N, C-alpha and C positions, 0 to 999 in steps of 0.2 A: 493638532490632529483633529479632525471633525468627529462628531459623536458616533457616527456610523463606524468609522475606522477604530474609535477607541473601545466600542462595544465588541466588535469582532476580536481585537487584540485581547481583551479580558476573557473572552470564551476560549479562544485557541491556546493562550498561555496561561490559563488558570485551572480551575477545578476539572474542566473537561478533560485536559491532557492527563491530569492525576487519575481520572476514572477509566480512561480508555486506552492509555498509553501514547506512545508517539503517533503521529499521522501516518508515518511511513508504515509502521507495524499494522496499525488499525486499517488503513486503506488497502494494504496488501492483502490483508485477511479477507476483506470485502471483495477485491479483485479475484482472489482463488475462488471464493463462493460464486461470483458472477461467472467466471470461466467455467466452473463446473456446471451451472445451469445452462449457460449458452451452448455447451457441448453435449449435455445429455438431455435436457428437456426440449431444446429447440433443434437439436441434432445439427449444429452448424458445422462441427468437426473442422474448423478452419485453422489456418496457421496463426491466426490472431490470438495473442495472449495478452490480456490486460494486466497492468500493474498499478501501483499505488498512485502514480501521477495521473493515469488514466481516470481513476476514481475520482480524484479531486476535480479534474476538468469536468468530468460528466456531472458531478454534483453542482458545479457552477452552472452547467447548462440546465440542470433541474431547477435550480433557484431563479434563473432567468425566465424559464417557462412559467414558474408560478407568478413571477412579478409581471409578466405579459398579461396574465389572466386578471390580476387584481393587485393593486399596490399594498404592501405591508412592509413596514420598516424592518421586520424580522428577515424578510427575504434579502434585503440589501446587505444587512449585517452578515448574514449567512454567506452571501455571495462573496463578500470581502474576506471572510474567514477562510472559505474554500480556496480562494485565489492565493491568499497567503500560504495555505497548506500545500497547495500545488507546488509553489516555488520552494517550499521546504523539502518537498519530495524530490524535486529536481536537483536541488543542492545536495541532498543525501545520496542520490544516484551518481552524481559527479564525483563526490568525494569517494565514494566505493570504487569507482573507475580509476581514480588517481592513486588509490592506496594499493601498493603491491599485495598480492594474496600469496601466503605461504602455502605450498602444496605439501601435504602429507601422504604417505602411502596408505593410509587407512589403517583400520584396526587389524590386528594379527590375532592368530588363534590363542595366543598367551594373554591377550587382553580379556579374554572371557566375553567379548562383545561380538554378537553375530556368529559366534562359533568359529568354525573352519573358514579360513579366507580364500581357499582355492575352490570353493563351491561354486560351479559355473552359474547357477541360478542367483546366488547372492555374492557377487564379487566385492572386494573392498571398495568402500566409497571414497572417492578422491575428493580433496578439498575439505575434509572435515577436520 
């Protein structure tokens, strides 16, 4: 493995993951914030919804843009890291799609969660 790939591997599989959690969760949070920004600040209100994979790919593009301006080893290390994390997000999405999801009827009034379940404003949440 070359030094760029080794450095990227140490970053994405080391302390950074311990500090920020999995790429899927971290990037999904970023996607949620970007979606909020795009739809409120820019008033795009489109059907487009970004996810963790989109964030990883766009971060790759960000690093490519930086590298185009001026070479820095860090840009290429980060590019490799983001590319690997993009694949990790893709793999996680595939695994979720292949895993059957158990559907529950949602909380009931006896659960003491959300109160009455026949409330038309707050119906039971499916899939929890």
